[in-house]
TITORDREN-324623 format. One record per residue (C-alpha): residue number from 1; x, y, z. Coordinates in steps of 0.1 Angstrom, whole numbers, always signed. Example, Ala and Ser with C-alpha at 12.3 -4.5 7.8 and 13.67 -1.06 7.14 Angstrom:
resi|c1|c2|c3
1|+123|-45|+78 $
2|+137|-11|+71 $
//
This chain:
resi|c1|c2|c3
1|+60|-180|-17 $
2|+98|-180|-17 $
3|+124|-158|-41 $
4|+122|-184|-68 $
5|+84|-184|-78 $
6|+85|-147|-77 $
7|+112|-149|-106 $
8|+86|-162|-126 $
9|+74|-125|-124 $
10|+103|-114|-137 $
11|+93|-128|-172 $
12|+59|-110|-173 $
13|+48|-86|-199 $
14|+53|-49|-195 $
15|+32|-36|-162 $
16|+24|-5|-173 $
17|-10|+10|-159 $
18|-40|+4|-186 $
19|-45|+40|-197 $
20|-79|+28|-211 $
21|-92|+23|-180 $
22|-120|+50|-170 $
23|-134|+62|-132 $
24|-169|+63|-121 $
25|-176|+78|-85 $
26|-206|+66|-58 $
27|-212|+75|-26 $
28|-211|+47|+0 $
29|-225|+67|+26 $
30|-236|+107|+36 $
31|-232|+118|+66 $
32|-258|+134|+86 $
33|-282|+107|+73 $
34|-296|+99|+112 $
35|-319|+131|+112 $
36|-313|+165|+129 $
37|-288|+192|+131 $
38|-266|+175|+156 $
39|-253|+149|+131 $
40|-251|+123|+154 $
41|-240|+94|+128 $
42|-210|+124|+123 $
43|-200|+150|+103 $
44|-168|+162|+82 $
45|-153|+126|+80 $
46|-114|+124|+79 $
47|-92|+96|+58 $
48|-101|+60|+57 $
49|-82|+30|+62 $
50|-90|-8|+54 $
51|-86|-30|+80 $
52|-76|-68|+83 $
53|-110|-78|+85 $
54|-116|-60|+48 $
55|-139|-33|+64 $
56|-129|+3|+64 $
57|-125|+23|+94 $
58|-121|+61|+100 $
59|-133|+93|+119 $
60|-153|+123|+115 $
61|-141|+154|+130 $
62|-175|+165|+140 $
63|-210|+152|+151 $
64|-218|+123|+172 $
65|-240|+118|+206 $
66|-215|+136|+227 $
67|-235|+156|+252 $
68|-211|+180|+264 $
69|-210|+218|+255 $
70|-169|+217|+259 $
71|-171|+205|+219 $
72|-203|+220|+208 $
73|-204|+205|+173 $
74|-167|+194|+170 $
75|-172|+160|+191 $
76|-165|+137|+166 $
77|-169|+97|+156 $
78|-152|+67|+153 $
79|-171|+47|+123 $
80|-172|+14|+102 $
81|-182|+12|+68 $
82|-184|-24|+48 $
83|-172|-20|+11 $
84|-206|-20|+2 $
85|-217|+9|+25 $
86|-231|-7|+55 $
87|-222|+21|+82 $
88|-220|+17|+121 $
89|-211|+45|+143 $
90|-184|+29|+168 $
91|-179|+57|+192 $
92|-188|+93|+197 $
93|-159|+116|+213 $
94|-172|+134|+244 $
95|-193|+108|+259 $
96|-179|+112|+293 $
97|-192|+151|+298 $
98|-174|+177|+312 $
99|-140|+185|+298 $
100|-144|+153|+272 $
101|-118|+137|+291 $
102|-121|+109|+266 $
103|-113|+138|+239 $
104|-132|+154|+208 $
105|-118|+162|+174 $
106|-104|+128|+165 $
107|-74|+122|+135 $
108|-70|+95|+113 $
109|-66|+61|+126 $
110|-40|+36|+126 $
111|-45|-4|+131 $
112|-19|-16|+151 $
113|+0|-55|+150 $
114|-25|-63|+180 $
115|-54|-55|+156 $
116|-66|-26|+174 $
117|-70|+10|+161 $
118|-50|+37|+173 $
119|-53|+75|+173 $
120|-52|+110|+183 $
121|-76|+134|+196 $
122|-71|+174|+187 $
123|-87|+184|+223 $
124|-103|+171|+253 $
125|-84|+150|+276 $
126|-76|+156|+314 $
127|-47|+177|+309 $
128|-45|+211|+324 $
129|-67|+228|+298 $
130|-55|+263|+309 $
131|-22|+256|+295 $
132|-35|+246|+260 $
133|-50|+269|+235 $
134|-70|+259|+201 $
135|-83|+285|+175 $
136|-114|+271|+170 $
137|-124|+254|+203 $
138|-122|+263|+240 $
139|-91|+254|+252 $
140|-79|+216|+258 $
141|-51|+198|+255 $
142|-57|+164|+233 $
143|-53|+127|+238 $
144|-40|+94|+225 $
145|-67|+65|+223 $
146|-73|+30|+215 $
147|-104|+18|+203 $
148|-112|-22|+192 $
149|-129|-30|+161 $
150|-162|-34|+185 $
151|-159|+4|+197 $
152|-146|+0|+231 $
153|-124|+29|+235 $
154|-94|+33|+264 $
155|-75|+69|+262 $
156|-36|+59|+268 $
157|-32|+92|+275 $
158|-38|+132|+284 $
159|-14|+155|+271 $
160|-4|+184|+295 $
161|-3|+165|+325 $
162|+32|+168|+329 $
163|+26|+208|+346 $
164|+38|+238|+338 $
165|+26|+267|+317 $
166|+41|+254|+285 $
167|+31|+219|+284 $
168|+66|+199|+281 $
169|+48|+170|+272 $
170|+29|+187|+241 $
171|-8|+195|+233 $
172|-29|+196|+203 $
173|-16|+164|+184 $
174|-28|+155|+149 $
175|-21|+133|+125 $
176|-21|+95|+120 $
177|+3|+73|+145 $
178|+31|+55|+129 $
179|+38|+18|+145 $
180|+75|+16|+147 $
181|+96|-15|+147 $
182|+97|-19|+184 $
183|+60|-18|+186 $
184|+55|+13|+200 $
185|+36|+43|+185 $
186|+50|+76|+173 $
187|+34|+107|+161 $
188|+36|+145|+168 $
189|+16|+177|+187 $
190|+13|+206|+167 $
191|+18|+228|+199 $
192|+38|+224|+230 $
193|+70|+211|+242 $
194|+99|+229|+257 $
195|+100|+257|+231 $
196|+61|+257|+224 $
197|+64|+248|+191 $
198|+54|+213|+189 $
199|+67|+178|+198 $
200|+78|+143|+187 $
201|+68|+114|+211 $
202|+66|+79|+216 $
203|+40|+61|+235 $
204|+35|+27|+246 $
205|+5|+5|+238 $
206|-2|+7|+277 $
207|+2|+45|+279 $
208|+36|+53|+287 $
209|+46|+85|+268 $
210|+82|+100|+260 $
211|+90|+132|+243 $
212|+116|+124|+221 $
213|+121|+159|+203 $
214|+107|+193|+212 $
215|+107|+214|+177 $
216|+123|+251|+176 $
217|+156|+237|+197 $
218|+177|+256|+174 $
219|+164|+289|+188 $
220|+160|+319|+162 $
221|+131|+336|+155 $
222|+120|+313|+125 $
223|+128|+280|+140 $
224|+154|+264|+116 $
225|+148|+229|+129 $
226|+107|+234|+120 $
227|+76|+243|+139 $
228|+43|+228|+140 $
229|+50|+191|+127 $
230|+30|+168|+108 $
231|+24|+133|+112 $
232|+52|+106|+106 $
233|+57|+77|+87 $
234|+83|+47|+91 $
235|+109|+46|+66 $
236|+126|+13|+55 $
237|+156|+26|+69 $
238|+140|+22|+108 $
239|+138|+61|+111 $
240|+109|+83|+107 $
241|+97|+112|+81 $
242|+78|+136|+85 $
243|+70|+173|+77 $
244|+67|+209|+96 $
245|+39|+233|+84 $
246|+60|+262|+93 $
247|+96|+271|+105 $
248|+127|+260|+88 $
249|+155|+286|+74 $
250|+127|+304|+54 $
251|+97|+297|+76 $
252|+78|+277|+52 $
253|+81|+245|+67 $
254|+104|+215|+61 $
255|+109|+178|+57 $
256|+126|+161|+82 $
257|+141|+126|+95 $
258|+141|+120|+132 $
259|+155|+83|+149 $
260|+134|+65|+172 $
261|+157|+79|+200 $
262|+150|+116|+190 $
263|+181|+126|+168 $
264|+166|+147|+142 $
265|+178|+161|+106 $
266|+165|+185|+83 $
267|+165|+170|+52 $
268|+149|+203|+32 $
269|+137|+237|+38 $
270|+111|+247|+17 $
271|+109|+282|-2 $
272|+145|+276|-11 $
273|+140|+287|-46 $
274|+133|+322|-37 $
275|+105|+347|-25 $
276|+77|+331|-51 $
277|+84|+296|-32 $
278|+80|+279|-68 $
279|+92|+246|-47 $
280|+61|+249|-23 $
281|+53|+258|+12 $
282|+35|+247|+43 $
283|+36|+207|+41 $
284|+10|+201|+62 $
285|+4|+163|+56 $
286|+38|+145|+60 $
287|+51|+123|+35 $
288|+48|+84|+22 $
289|+80|+64|+12 $
290|+73|+51|-22 $
291|+84|+14|-38 $
292|+114|+35|-50 $
293|+127|+45|-20 $
294|+122|+82|-20 $
295|+94|+102|-3 $
296|+66|+117|-18 $
297|+42|+146|-3 $
298|+23|+176|-10 $
299|+22|+214|+1 $
300|-2|+231|+3 $
301|+5|+267|-13 $
302|+34|+277|-30 $
303|+45|+261|-63 $
304|+44|+282|-97 $
305|+6|+285|-99 $
306|+6|+296|-59 $
307|-15|+265|-45 $
308|+5|+241|-37 $
309|+27|+214|-52 $
310|+34|+177|-52 $
311|+69|+167|-46 $
312|+95|+138|-45 $
313|+122|+140|-20 $
314|+155|+113|-16 $
315|+163|+103|+18 $
316|+193|+122|+15 $
317|+172|+155|+7 $
318|+172|+161|-27 $
319|+137|+177|-37 $
320|+121|+176|-70 $
321|+87|+195|-75 $
322|+69|+171|-97 $
323|+38|+196|-101 $
324|+23|+231|-92 $
325|-13|+234|-88 $
326|-29|+265|-103 $
327|-34|+299|-86 $
328|-70|+304|-92 $
329|-96|+300|-66 $
330|-123|+299|-93 $
331|-141|+268|-105 $
332|-121|+277|-138 $
333|-91|+263|-121 $
334|-91|+230|-137 $
335|-54|+222|-122 $
336|-67|+221|-88 $
337|-58|+238|-55 $
338|-51|+228|-21 $
339|-40|+194|-25 $
340|-41|+169|+6 $
341|-21|+135|+10 $
342|-9|+110|-14 $
343|-14|+71|-16 $
344|+10|+46|-38 $
345|-11|+25|-62 $
346|-1|-10|-67 $
347|+6|+1|-104 $
348|+36|+26|-86 $
349|+16|+55|-96 $
350|+6|+79|-67 $
351|-31|+89|-60 $
352|-44|+121|-43 $
353|-69|+150|-45 $
354|-72|+185|-48 $
355|-95|+201|-20 $
356|-110|+227|-41 $
357|-105|+239|-79 $
358|-111|+214|-110 $
359|-141|+217|-134 $
360|-167|+207|-107 $
361|-187|+241|-96 $
362|-191|+242|-57 $
363|-197|+279|-50 $
364|-168|+295|-68 $
365|-142|+274|-60 $
366|-145|+240|-74 $
367|-156|+210|-57 $
368|-119|+192|-61 $
369|-109|+164|-78 $
370|-91|+129|-77 $
371|-57|+126|-96 $
372|-30|+101|-103 $
373|+3|+114|-109 $
374|+36|+90|-120 $
375|+67|+94|-105 $
376|+82|+115|-132 $
377|+54|+144|-124 $
378|+27|+132|-153 $
379|-9|+140|-137 $
380|-43|+125|-150 $
381|-72|+139|-136 $
382|-94|+107|-125 $
383|-127|+126|-113 $
384|-140|+160|-108 $
385|-163|+162|-80 $
386|-197|+182|-79 $
387|-202|+182|-117 $
388|-238|+190|-114 $
389|-228|+225|-98 $
390|-245|+243|-69 $
391|-241|+239|-32 $
392|-255|+202|-34 $
393|-227|+182|-46 $
394|-244|+150|-36 $
395|-216|+133|-53 $
396|-194|+148|-24 $
397|-173|+181|-22 $
398|-137|+189|-8 $
399|-123|+156|-10 $
400|-96|+144|+14 $
401|-71|+118|+10 $
402|-76|+84|-8 $
403|-66|+48|-1 $
404|-67|+21|-25 $
405|-85|-10|-13 $
406|-79|-47|-15 $
407|-103|-46|-45 $
408|-79|-24|-66 $
409|-107|+2|-66 $
410|-101|+37|-42 $
411|-120|+49|-15 $
412|-120|+80|+4 $
413|-141|+107|+25 $
414|-154|+142|+18 $
415|-156|+170|+44 $
416|-188|+182|+26 $
417|-215|+169|+1 $
418|-237|+139|+2 $
419|-276|+137|-1 $
420|-280|+159|+32 $
421|-259|+189|+26 $
422|-285|+211|+11 $
423|-306|+207|+40 $
424|-279|+206|+72 $
425|-251|+224|+50 $
426|-231|+199|+72 $
427|-223|+162|+63 $
428|-195|+149|+39 $
429|-193|+117|+24 $
430|-175|+80|+19 $
431|-170|+77|-17 $
432|-155|+52|-41 $
433|-140|+54|-74 $
434|-145|+20|-93 $
435|-124|+10|-123 $
436|-139|+5|-150 $
437|-118|-19|-172 $
438|-119|-22|-206 $
439|-126|-61|-219 $
440|-93|-83|-211 $
441|-83|-101|-239 $
442|-57|-134|-234 $
443|-37|-140|-263 $
444|-36|-170|-280 $
445|-12|-200|-270 $
446|-3|-185|-238 $
447|-21|-206|-212 $
448|+13|-220|-205 $
449|+32|-242|-179 $
450|+46|-215|-152 $
451|+81|-224|-153 $
452|+85|-233|-192 $
453|+62|-210|-206 $
454|+50|-240|-230 $
455|+18|-239|-241 $
456|-3|-270|-223 $
457|+15|-289|-200 $
458|-13|-276|-170 $
459|-5|-301|-145 $
460|-33|-299|-115 $
461|-17|-282|-85 $
462|+13|-271|-103 $
463|+16|-231|-115 $
464|+8|-218|-145 $
465|+2|-184|-168 $
466|-19|-166|-193 $
467|-9|-138|-212 $
468|-26|-110|-228 $
469|-39|-69|-226 $
470|-62|-56|-198 $
471|-62|-86|-180 $
472|-56|-64|-148 $
473|-58|-26|-137 $
474|-32|-35|-113 $
475|+3|-51|-111 $
476|+7|-70|-77 $
477|+15|-104|-58 $
478|-9|-115|-31 $
479|+0|-104|+5 $
480|-9|-115|+38 $
481|-45|-96|+33 $
482|-55|-118|+4 $
483|-54|-147|+30 $
484|-79|-132|+57 $
485|-105|-157|+65 $
486|-90|-181|+42 $
487|-77|-205|+69 $
488|-53|-230|+50 $
489|-71|-221|+16 $
490|-53|-198|-13 $
491|-69|-168|-22 $
492|-88|-170|-59 $
493|-98|-134|-62 $
494|-66|-105|-61 $
495|-83|-69|-67 $
496|-113|-84|-85 $
497|-90|-102|-110 $
498|-98|-145|-114 $
499|-89|-169|-135 $
500|-115|-197|-146 $
501|-99|-231|-154 $
502|-131|-256|-168 $
503|-152|-231|-147 $
504|-132|-240|-116 $
505|-116|-207|-100 $
506|-80|-211|-96 $
507|-60|-198|-71 $
508|-43|-165|-82 $
509|-6|-156|-71 $
510|+0|-128|-91 $
511|-18|-104|-116 $
512|-9|-76|-140 $
513|-24|-62|-173 $
514|-2|-87|-193 $
515|+2|-116|-172 $
516|-17|-138|-146 $
517|+0|-165|-127 $
518|-21|-191|-112 $
519|-24|-224|-97 $
520|-43|-255|-120 $
521|-71|-263|-100 $
522|-76|-304|-87 $
523|-92|-330|-117 $
524|-82|-311|-145 $
525|-76|-332|-176 $
526|-78|-334|-214 $
527|-81|-300|-231 $
528|-88|-275|-204 $
529|-107|-241|-210 $
530|-89|-210|-194 $
531|-101|-174|-189 $
532|-96|-142|-170 $
533|-123|-122|-152 $
534|-113|-85|-146 $
535|-140|-72|-122 $
536|-167|-86|-136 $
537|-156|-86|-172 $
538|-148|-120|-187 $
539|-120|-125|-214 $
540|-122|-148|-247 $
541|-117|-183|-235 $
542|-82|-203|-245 $
543|-77|-241|-246 $
544|-46|-258|-228 $
545|-39|-296|-227 $
546|-37|-304|-194 $
547|-15|-338|-182 $
548|-4|-357|-148 $
549|+33|-346|-152 $
550|+48|-318|-171 $
551|+81|-309|-152 $
552|+93|-269|-154 $
553|+123|-256|-133 $
554|+116|-224|-127 $
555|+141|-201|-144 $
556|+163|-167|-130 $
557|+171|-145|-154 $
558|+205|-125|-149 $
559|+222|-104|-171 $
560|+202|-121|-200 $
561|+213|-156|-190 $
562|+185|-181|-178 $
563|+195|-198|-145 $
564|+178|-227|-128 $
565|+162|-211|-94 $
566|+185|-228|-69 $
567|+202|-223|-38 $
568|+231|-238|-19 $
569|+230|-249|+19 $
570|+247|-215|+26 $
571|+217|-193|+14 $
572|+234|-181|-18 $
573|+222|-186|-53 $
574|+232|-204|-83 $
575|+243|-179|-108 $
576|+265|-155|-124 $
577|+292|-147|-95 $
578|+297|-111|-104 $
579|+264|-104|-85 $
580|+261|-102|-52 $
581|+246|-134|-36 $
582|+254|-158|-68 $
583|+282|-180|-75 $
584|+290|-210|-94 $
585|+286|-244|-85 $
586|+314|-267|-77 $
587|+320|-304|-73 $
588|+306|-313|-41 $
589|+281|-287|-36 $
590|+245|-297|-26 $
591|+219|-274|-46 $
592|+181|-272|-40 $
593|+165|-269|-72 $
594|+132|-257|-78 $
595|+105|-268|-98 $
596|+65|-269|-108 $
597|+46|-297|-125 $
598|+68|-331|-116 $
599|+33|-348|-103 $
600|-2|-338|-96 $
601|-6|-321|-61 $
602|-31|-306|-39 $
603|-47|-275|-54 $
604|-61|-244|-35 $
605|-49|-253|+0 $
606|-13|-251|+17 $
607|-1|-287|+14 $
608|+19|-310|+38 $
609|+52|-321|+25 $
610|+51|-351|+3 $
611|+80|-371|-8 $
612|+88|-382|-43 $
613|+109|-412|-54 $
614|+129|-419|-83 $
615|+135|-382|-97 $
616|+167|-374|-113 $
617|+187|-344|-123 $
618|+206|-343|-159 $
619|+233|-320|-163 $
620|+247|-318|-195 $
621|+248|-359|-202 $
622|+257|-366|-166 $
623|+223|-379|-148 $
624|+224|-374|-111 $
625|+199|-394|-87 $
626|+181|-367|-64 $
627|+191|-367|-26 $
628|+157|-357|-20 $
629|+124|-344|-38 $
630|+92|-335|-25 $
631|+63|-312|-27 $
632|+72|-284|-3 $
633|+46|-255|-10 $
634|+16|-250|-31 $
635|+26|-261|-66 $
636|+63|-260|-57 $
637|+87|-290|-57 $
638|+122|-291|-43 $
639|+149|-314|-54 $
640|+180|-314|-37 $
641|+212|-331|-56 $
642|+250|-332|-51 $
643|+271|-322|-78 $
644|+292|-350|-89 $
645|+331|-352|-85 $
646|+332|-362|-123 $
647|+328|-323|-129 $
648|+362|-316|-115 $
649|+375|-333|-148 $
650|+351|-314|-168 $
651|+359|-280|-183 $
652|+341|-249|-165 $
653|+314|-235|-181 $
654|+273|-236|-181 $
655|+256|-263|-187 $
656|+219|-275|-197 $
657|+199|-288|-168 $
658|+168|-307|-166 $
659|+147|-328|-141 $
660|+131|-362|-147 $
661|+106|-387|-132 $
662|+87|-417|-144 $
663|+105|-411|-180 $
664|+90|-374|-184 $
665|+117|-351|-186 $
666|+117|-310|-181 $
667|+129|-291|-213 $
668|+161|-277|-210 $
669|+149|-245|-231 $
670|+121|-220|-218 $
671|+96|-209|-244 $
672|+109|-175|-252 $
673|+112|-161|-286 $
674|+138|-174|-294 $
675|+140|-202|-272 $
676|+167|-197|-247 $
677|+184|-227|-227 $
678|+182|-226|-191 $
679|+219|-235|-178 $
680|+238|-240|-147 $
681|+274|-225|-143 $
682|+301|-248|-131 $
683|+335|-242|-119 $
684|+356|-273|-115 $
685|+377|-271|-83 $
//
């Protein structure tokens, strides 16, 4: 939808997270389920991603059917799992035998814009293994690979093929690849390069690799520019951001920015607050960019408790420690230890896991926990793993990073635990944290026109809203993923939220705890019943009147004034000229005005453009025939009109504005408390 539809959201009730929610954990899949100690379905899975087809894809660091002794138990797999838990092994590494030319020990996956998945393996490949060393495995260098959703794998690059004893192209790649705006993939190796301390590289989807930076290029015994980099993330400025595990001026790791061409800037060196490293140390999982433009990440050690931190860092390098994990490596360490990476939820808060600690009892270290943290540092524990104690941990042990699914729930993997752990002492899980919402409540009189906020006025195909409490657990608008598989249809379910109008599922555009914006289904007339379903829990029902016409101009609120959603032909908006991109209207200006509810229109589909005749615009007492009026998008009418020259003789000011069709006019006020006018600012020539 265009920007003016988003203006409806600006009037929404507070978007705060519903703190009354609870979370329940369930295991979607336990690894090593296919018998034997070899774990042919995989062992010790890494993180997940949810692909455009709605399924989850991930890798396991061990197991599989790879036959080669070169990887022993560390071959690894790529797997697919549906949201309901249907599991498929797509590929087992080291399938080519010998020295595992296809790689082993895979890292996390990324889905490219071409729909395929891309990743790295820490070992294997056809590089000169004599020049690569890994602590846990036989000598091997690593690869970059592509794999289709059907499981067809292509090795794009084998590290250490450029010759020399130092592997100038790097070896032992890790983390997850990031796709740049140029369509290339960017990543890091933890070792090799010109200085033996790792590299940042760029690789095309066809396998052409170039090293853009070799770490420890500034010399010195501590590698002031960092050493052993973790994965990269593409920032909104087009540059990449990442961390190094060690190096920096205090040899405790860094946060850095690097351009696509390889110009590196160290933003922060950890342990800058003194010998106890209260600001954290050893950030091993990179950073993510928050919706506020800052970057967020974790350190595996340091902090006031000594067991890691959660931090925020600005693009300029100003670091704030948000939370310190505790220093007790016992089951009593309720504050957690060894944090993994973060994900930003649709509510604007961040979610992550601590690999150990918590109130669970896995051995003497705790089973780890899942938590929520606000941007100001308030932490809430969502679930403590292994609450039954002992070594069984059938609900998972040692949780890795989580993601938020399209349904609003959280999904993740654990390195250990699951139904088969007591038998094999291997395994791990894919788990789900299900949000258990309280009963949603729709507020009386709030089933209303989406532009005027007046109760009733529900026109088939128009935009409407309902307000209340606990209507949703998340705040978001629809995005491209919500349209997957719908063809020309509109989504009727966002993150488990539905609106039912006369028992018909309505298209849903915006959800939040306090407001839902939806499209009135076709055929609704008379008194309509409106209710909200929040992940299977149904609200009370409201009754609102439906009609064939109830026009409303979408409002845009700027500096406390309600302007119409209108745009000039040059792309600037109608409104307060003190705000960049806005200006007053003048005689002769052509304005494109946007409204809903002028007439019934198709619902549930992306419609073709339709023209309306007889539409007028009234400014003050001046009636202006529309130059054009018609349906241009789902529930959205565009009205083009010209400011008459007669306004050159009238005083400057803000005039009430309305639109009319067949004798029915939009109101000149919107239904706030108290009601407020919607006005257009006009400046005479």
